[in-house]
N, C-alpha and C positions, 0 to 999 in steps of 0.2 A: 759732636763729641760729649759727653758727659763731664760735668764739672767730678773734679778730684775728689774724694769723700770727705775730705779737711775740710771743704767748702761747704758743704751738703744742708747746711742747718740743723744738726741734731736736737733731739728733744734733751727736755734735761736728764741728769742720770738719775738711773732709776725708773723712771715715768714707763707706763705700758702707751705705744703705738701700735695703733690699730693700721693696718697698709692695705687698701683698698683697693681692689685688681677687678676692672670693668670687663663687662664681656664683648659678645659680637656688637653690642648697641653702639658703638663709638662717642657713648655720653664723653660728656664735657667736662674740666675738672671739678667744675662746681655742682656740677650734677651727683659727680662720683661724691664728690666730699660734703652734699646737702648743706653748700655753704655758700653765699651769694658771695663772697669774694675770696680768691684763691691767687696764690702764685707762685712759682715754681724755683725747688730746694735742687733739686739735681736733673742728670739727663739734656737732653735739646730738642729742637720743636720738633721729631720723629717722636718719641721717648721720651718721658720725662717723669720725676716725681713731685707733686705740689700739695702742699698745705692752708688751711685759712687764712686769710692776711692778717697778722695780730695786731691787736688794737680795736678790732671790731668782738660785739660781743658775739657770745656761744661759738668763741672758736675750738673749744673742746668737744670731743665727742663722748657719748654714753660712757657714766662710769666715771667721768675725769680722763679717757684716753686721749691721748694726742693725735689725732687725723691726720693720715698720709693717706695720698692716690697716686697711683700708677697708671697713667694713660700712653696707650701700646697702640689705639687706633687707626695712626697715622704709617705704622710700620709696614701691613699688607697693603695701604691702600695709596693716596697720592693724587698727583694731579688725571686731570681727564685724560690726557694724552698717554698715561701709564695703565690707566686703569682699562684704556681701550685695546692697551698692546697686552694686558693680563689677558683676557677676555679670549685674543685669539690665540693665546698658547693656552687655552682651557683644556686643551687633549695632554699636551706635554706634562702638565700639570696632575691631571689624574690617570696617566701614566705613571707618573712619580708614586702616588699616594695605593697605588695599587701593591707594591712590592711589600708597603709598610701594615700591609692588611694581609701578609701569613697569615696560616694558620700558627696555634702555639709549640706543636715539637722541634726542636731546634733542626733535625734533619729536614725537613721541609725549607728553611732559610736559604739555604745558596740556589736552590734550583728553582724556587721562586724567585730570587731578586735575577738570577742568569736571563728567566723566561722574559722578566719585564722587562729586564735590559735590553735584548736581544727586539720584542714589539718596541721597544722606545725607538731601535733603530729604523725598525721598519714605519717609524710613522713618519721619522724624517726622512727618509724617500720617499713618503708619499708625499710630503708637504714640498719637494722639489720637483716630482713630477708632477704636480696639478703646475707649478709655474711653469715647466716643460711642455704640457700639454696645451696653456694658453697660447705662451707665448711662439712655442717653437712647432708645435703641430697645428695650431686652428691659423693661427696668424702666418707665422714665416712660411710652410707648407702648404697649407690648404688653400688659403684665401690669398695670399701674393702669388699664386698660380693660378688662378681663375680672374679675368679679366673684368668678369662682373663685379665678385667682392670688390676690387680696388676702386672700380668705376666710383670715382667724384669720392673719394677720400685721400685727400693730399697727404694727409700723415700716413699713409701706407705706399700709395701710390710712385714715390722717388726710389721705392725699392723693389717693386714689382715686377721692375723687366731686370732685375739682374740676377745673375748665375745662382742658383740653389745653395749652393756652398756659402757663399757670398751673406745671402740671407739669414741664414742659421747662424754663420760665425755673430755677425750683428745682434740679432737676437738672442743671443745666448747672453749677453750682457743683462737681461730681466732675470732669469733665474740666480746667474752669479749676484747682481746686486739683491736680491731677495733673498741669498744664503747669507751677502755678509753682513744684512739688515739684521736677521735674527743671530746672526753671530755677535754681533754689536751688541743686542738688547741683552744676550743671556752674559754677557760678559760687564755689563754696565752693573757698579753696585748702587741699583736702586735705592737702597737705603744706609747706612754706615752699619752693617750689620757687626763688621769689624772692631767697632769700640769698645766691645767689651770681650772678652775671652774669659772661660769658665778654667778654674786650676787644674793645671795637669793631674793631680790624685784630687779625690773626693770622697766622701764615702757612700755612693753609690752603690757600691757592690754588684750583683748582678741583675738588679732591676731594670727593667729595660726602656721604662719610661724617661729613668732617668741619661739617658743616651742622647736625648732632644737637648741641643742647645749646647753639651757637655763638650763638644769637640769641634773644631773650625773644620767646614767642609770645602773651605776653597780648594786647595791642593787636589781634592777627589776631584769637583765640577769642573776645575782645568782639566783633567784628563780625560773626564768624560766628551767635556766640549769640545776637545782637541780632535777625539773619535767621529762623533757628532757630525764635525767639520769635513772632516776628511770623507764620512762616509754620504755626505751630501752633495762635495765635487764628486766624486766618483759615481754618484747615482747622476750626474748631470753629464759625466763624460762617458758612463756607457749609455745612456740615451743619443746622443749622439754617434758615437761609432757602431752598434746596434745599428742606425739607421744607416750608415753610411757602408757596411757591408755589404759586398755584391761581386760578382764574378769581375775578377782583375782588379782590384783590392791592393794597394799597395802593403808592402811589409812591412810597413812603419805603422799603418793602422792597424794592423795584425798584431805587433809586438804594443804599441799604445791599448790593444784588449786585451792584452794578458795583463799587463802590468794592473788595468782598472780592474782586475776579474779580482787578480793579489790584494791589493786594494781592500776590496769590501771583504775579501776573506781573512784578512788582517785585522780591518777592524771589529769583525764580530766574535774573531779569537779573543782579541784584547777586552773586547766588554767582558768574556767568558772570563777571565783570568783575574779571580779576586784577588788572590795574592799578588798580584803586580799592581793593581789600581786603587784595592781597598785599604786607602792608610789617610788618616786626616791628616798628615803631617806630611811636608816635603819629601818628594823621593826618588835621588838625582835619576837614578834609572829609568822607572815607568813614566816622570816629567819629561825626560828625553827625550824615550820612544816615542809617546805619545802626540809629541810635536813638532819630532822628525816627521813621523807618517801626516800630520797636517801638512806642514810645507812641502813634501814630497807630493802629497795628490794634489794640491795647489798649483805647483807647477805645472805636473801634468795635465792640469786641467787648459792651463796656457796651449801647450802643447797641443793637446787634441783641437782645441778652436783652430789655432795655425794651420793643421791638418786639413781639418773641415774646410777651410778656408783656401788652400793651396791645391788642395788633391787633385787630379786631373780624371779622376775614374768616375765614372755616370753612375748616376743615384739610382736603385731600383725604383721602377716604376712602383706608383701607390696611392689610393685616396689619402691616406693618413699617412703619419711619420711613420716610418718599415720599422717593423717590432717595437713600438710603443706601447699600442695595446697589448701584446702578449706581456713587456717588461711589467705594466700596471697587473695585470691579471695574475700575474704569478705573486705579488706582492701580497694583493687580495688575500690569496692561497694560503702564502704564509701567514697573514695574520689570521687568520680562521685556525691552522695548524697550533699557531702559538695560544691563543686562547682554550683552545681546546686542550692542550697542555699543562696550562695555568689551572683550568678546572681539574683535571686528573691527580695533577698535585695535590689539591685539599679534597678531594674524594678521596687519595690513598691515607691521606695523615689522619683526618676527622673523621670519615664514615660520613654515613647521610642520617643517623638518628644524632650525630653530637649537635646541642644544642648553639655553642660556642665555635661553629667547622669554620670559620676564617671565611664563607661564604661571599665577603665582599669584594675580597681580590680578583675574581673573575669578572663580579657584575661591573666593578667599578673599571676593571681591562678595557671591557667591552665598551661600556660607555663612552672610554676614551676613545677606542678606535672608528666605535660608531660615530662621534663626532667630528672627529680627524675625515675619515672617507666621505660627510656628508657636507663638510667645509671643502674640501676638496673639486668633489662634483657639482657643488654649488657655482664654483670660481668659474669651470671649464665651462658648463653649462649659461653662465651666463655671458660669455666672452663671445659664446657659439650664436648666442640669442642678437648678440649686438652685430656679430658681424652680419646676420642671416635678415637682420630687420627690413631691407632694402629690397629684400627677392620676392618673387610673386611665389605665389603658394606652390607650385608646380616643382620650385626651385630650391626650398628651404631646405633640402636636403646638400647642399653644396655643399655646406661648414658642417662638418658631423663629429661628434668625439667618439673615443673607442666603446665600442659594446660594454667593457668592463664598468665604465661609470653610470649607464645605466641602469645596470644589473646593480650597483651599489645601492645608484640613489633608490630602486623598487625593494632590496631588502632593508636599506635602513626605516623606508615611510611603515612597510609593513612591520619592519620592528616597534615603532611607533605608535602603530595601530593597536598591536597585541599587546604592549602593555599597560594603554588607555583603557584596553578591555576588559583586562587584569586586573586593570585597578578600581574600574566600576565593578566586577564580580566580588573584590574583597571589600568593596566599601559597602556592597548590598550584603555580601554572607556574614561580615562581621557587626554588622550594622548591630542587631539585635544583640548579640553578646556583651558589642560595646556600650550601649544603651542599658540595657539591664544591668550592669556594674555599676554604670552613672547612678542609676535610679537608686539601686543600692544604697550609692555614699552618698547622697543626696539625704535619700532618708532618716542617713543617719547621723549624719552632719548638723540637719536642722531636723530635727522632730518635730519641734512645736511650733513651724512656721503656720501662721494665719493663712484662710483661704486665698485671700488680697495677695497672697506671696508666689503665686501659682503661675505666673509668667515668668518672674524671677528665677524660681525652680526648676523650670523647664530651661532656661537660658543656659543655668549653673549646668546642667544633665548635659546640652549639647554643645559646651565649652570643656569637660569632662571627655565625652564620647569622643570629639574629635581628637584632644592629646591623645587618645590612647591608640590612635591612627597610626602612630608613628609606628609600633611594635608592629603591626602588621604590614609594612614596605618590602619585607625581602622576597617573595613571590611577584611583586612586583619586578624588583629588580632584575631578579633570575632569568622570567619570561624574557625580558629583552636581551638580557645575554645570550639565550640561548637562540633567541631570533637574529641575532644581530652575524651570531656566527653560521647562523643559515644561508643569512643572506650575503655574507663576504664570500661563502662557498659559493654562489650559485655563479659569482663573477668568472668562476672555472669554463663557464659557459664563452664568456667573451675570447679565451683561447680559440674556440672553434669559428669564431664570427659569428655566432648566432647573436639574435637581439630576444627582449623580454616578448614582445609585440607576437614574433612568430613561434618562439617558442609555447607562449600562452593557448594562444590561438590553436596550434597544432594538436598539444599534448589534455590540453582541458576543454575547449569550444567555447576561450571568451575572447570576442573579438579583436582585434588587431589594435583597431583604432580605439576602443575603452580602455584597453591596456596603455598607450601611450597617452590618452588623456589623464590617465591615473599617475604616469610617469610624471605630466606636466604639470600636475597640482601637486603632487612630492616634491619637486623643483622649486617651487614657491614656498611650502608648508618650509623646508629647510632655509629658504630664506628668510621666512617670518619667525622660526627659531633663534638663527641668525641675529636677526634684529632686533628680537627681544633681550639677549643674551648681552648685547651691546647697551642697549636700553638699560637693561637690569645692573651691569657694571658701571655704570654713570649714577644712576639714582642710589643703587646699593652704597655709596660712599656720600653720597649728599643727602639722603633722606632717611633719620632715624629710623621711623618706624619701617618701612621698606626693609632695610639692613637687618631688621631683626629676624627677616624671613629668607633672606638670601645671604646675606654676609656670614651666616652659620657655615655654610656650605666652603665657600672662599676661604675663611678666616680656617677650619678642619684642615682644609687644603695644602693653605700655605704654611701651615703648623709644622709638617713634615721635613728634613732636611731632603735636598736634593741629591739623593742617592742612587738615582736611576738615570731620570733624563736632567740635562744638562739647562736645557731650554724651559724648564718651569721655573716659575716663578720665584723668586727668593724668598728662603724659610726665615721669619721675623724672629720663630725662636731663636735661634743661632744668638739672638741678641738678648732679648726680653728674658730668657730664662737666666743667663748669666748674670746679667744686668741685676734682674730682683736678687737672687742668691747673694751677688757681693753686699747691694744695698741691706738686704735685710742681717748679713754678716757683718757689717759696720755697726748699725743699730744696735745688736747684741753687744758688740765689741764696746760701743761706750756706755755698756750697764743698764741697757733697755731693754724690756721684756717687749717682744714684738707679736700683736695678734693680728694673722694674715685673714684676710675680708675677702674671698674671692665669687665672683657673681657668673654664672654659665660658664664662656671658656675662659674666664680669669682662675676659674678654680684650676682646670688643667695647668695652666701655667702654673701656679701655685704648686699643686701636685707637683712637678716635676720638680720645681726649684726647691721644694722638701726635700727629695731625695737625694738633691747633692749637696745640701748642708751637712757640716761637718758637724757631728754628735754634740759636742759642746754649745753649739748654736741652737740643734734642731731642742736640745732639753729647755730653753728659754721660749721656745715659740709654742703660740696657740694657733689653731686653723679653725677657721667660718666657712662653709661655703654654702649655696643658694641657687637655683634652677641648676647645680651642674650635670654634666652628659655625659660624666666618668661611668657610669655603669650602664645606662641605657644607649647611649650612641659609642662610645669609645673601647666599653668592654665586645660587645659583638660584633665591631668592626675592626678594631686592632688589637684580637686575643693576646698574640705574642708581647704584647707592650701594657697592655692594660688588664689585669684580670685580678682578681681576690688577693693575690698572695702581693701583689703591687701596690694594692689599696690599702693592704693590713700593715704593710711595711711605712706607707705614708704615717697612717695612725700610731704605730708603734716611734717614729722618729721625733712626735708632738706631745707623745706621752698619752696617747690619746686623748688628749685635750683639743677636740673635734668636736664641733656640731654641722651639721648637715641640715636644711632646711627644704623643704621639699614641697609640691603640691599637685593633686590630682588635676589644675587643671592645664597645669605645664606641659606643655607638648615635644618637650626637647629634654629638661631634668629631670629627676628623679630620686628615690633614694638610694642608696649605696651600700650599705649590708642588709638592713630590714626594712619593710615598710610603716613595720610599728603600728599600725593601726589599733584599733580598741579591738580588743579581744584575739590579737594576734599572742599565741605561744612567748614567753621570757625566756631571754638568758643571762642571770646575772652573772654567771660566768666566764661571762664571753664580752670584753670592753668594749668590742666593734658593737654590740648589742646598744648599747648608747649614743650611739653617733648620729642618728638621725630622728630627725625632728620633723615628724607631719605637721603642716600646718593649713588649717580651714580654710579654704579662700572659695568667695569671699567671707569676711567675719559673718557675715548678716544676711538676710535676704528681707529685710525689712530697713527702712530709713530710719534711722537712730532719732533721738530728738531733737535733737542739732542739727539736722540735715533733711533736705525734703526729698533726697537720692539714694537706695539704697547703696552702701559700701559698695567699691570698683573689684572688678574680678581682675586679681594680677597676672593671673597667666605666668608666665615667662618674665615677667616685669620685676628690675629689683627691688622697687620699695624699699628704696633707703629708710626713708623717713616712717616705715611701718615699726611701730613700739614694738610688735612682738619679735623683728629684727634687733634691735636696738637692745633687747629684754636677753636676747641670746650674746648680745657684744659686750655686756655687765657680766655673764655669768662668765665666759670666757677669760676676762679680765681679771676676777676675782679671782678666780683658779691659777691665774698667772701669778698674781701677787704673793700668795699662800703657797702656793705647790712650788716657786722655783725660787723665795726669800733665804 
């Protein structure tokens, strides 16, 4: 919990306070302040405000400003255990982000959110089905019914001789435990985001970026969580009851089947009822309905397990859990249709020729679905390999997952390979243009470079060319999205019991053994991807250099509130933005002027905070951004929330006391309104034309007289000690003193 404002250690009345907000690098307060000694004046261990410790030399910033840093890097991260849990929640996070990537027209908002929420329900169902496939299909049904499988396995043989109903009832505790685990993880307040709340009324107006962090999403997330928990238990119930159906089945089983179907239909209906659940404050009716549905489904699960255990009717024959493969294939088909629907919504509202058409929504939704399918398939196949490891070659097919999983692995690997091929083609095709533009920039920036600087010039050209590759990522993601959709569509062949090797050999002529080898390799590719995500999730918050490249994806995803999937990681902006707004308001209320200085993602937090400031506060605020992704990443990815009108409103709120520093070597940040390169037309009547300041990077390509090596290439690195940055601080501080006196 933050300290109250009265104990926050304000600057002297009338001072200019430079409030620095770092980016995704997770820098410590000493690095952000560029001072060796810092102490905390507000906040807590997860997010807080720091200042140079008084009594040490050089405790003031450029132009005599009082320097203060806001450190928020621990809000989206945490312990290694939590980081690992967040990695496994990655598909849910991406599904949640996809809904925020809707196109700009207001009419697309409702349909996009509904489709993404239903897709989120299928991801929850797929999570449960993967556990059901491993525990009930492979172990309880297939392995325990095979004497060869349970032989020399004491941990299985004790239950292998028991009736089928008892085996399924006992091992149903595993998916129940998995549901309880994800329920608990999503309900835990991983960080005290509720410590700060934005005021009920703000000056944000219609500007959508201001909605981030302006409302408490806990009531909405609670309703969504209840619906998803009910869906999860109903999926388990449906799997058990579908397997139980056979001639002579009891009336109780049929009644339970009807109730489970009604629960699933109710979950879909509630997800689509935005007027009922889309409220950021408690609503007794909606809260009671969703809780009752969750409680009813939990009780229904108990009855289903008891019926499975006690019903004496014979079980239908089958190699695998009856109807489980068909259930799984229909989920894949539903996901294919939902991805196609999301793409059609974007196409309908933006058109193929629109530059800011919001194609990020279907692409990220496809990535989320592909990862969920890959994780589920890998879990089931690894369990099957574990159970088959002691079998001779001729008997390795004893324990086999449903055909739909094989088609899923086949489609996922093809999508990954296709995306890699397209990435290679885009790299090659765009290389000439990128390097030509980089050469022109270098020639203009360093016209008098001596011949000995040629290696350094080539290095700068390569850096600029690589930085410009960020603008060519869209075709890669779109190809991946299309291939994932096609791969999921092929899973429908699993409904007919067809395997990839048989179909491909019969229609294309590729040997089935080669197809099976490809599937085996693909399974290990998925395992490598999963391992890479785990390792990346750990090192992204432990190694600053690594976090610069990996952390931006995670911080971008957890910046958006959980409005679609409740099992996504918590949104740190729900604390960071109101906390910044409160701190800025307090400092201005003490008679200070505030210079907001944000690097990379810190500039996004500050832009959202500025839109929440009352007019009287914004009139005493200036803004300095550097390495800002507002135009380059947030504009194309979130066109409904970050567009030019929103950015112009940010400038108006601070009286156009805004400087944005950008570099051609930066792969993430860029200009916001205009590049303002030498020779570009000027717009003297437009205040936005004065915002962007291009910074030549590096400063030179030859060593200065005082050094033996050339100046470094900063790229996306903040460079707090760069005198060109401190000069901008002095300029804005002087403008604050003269324009707000």
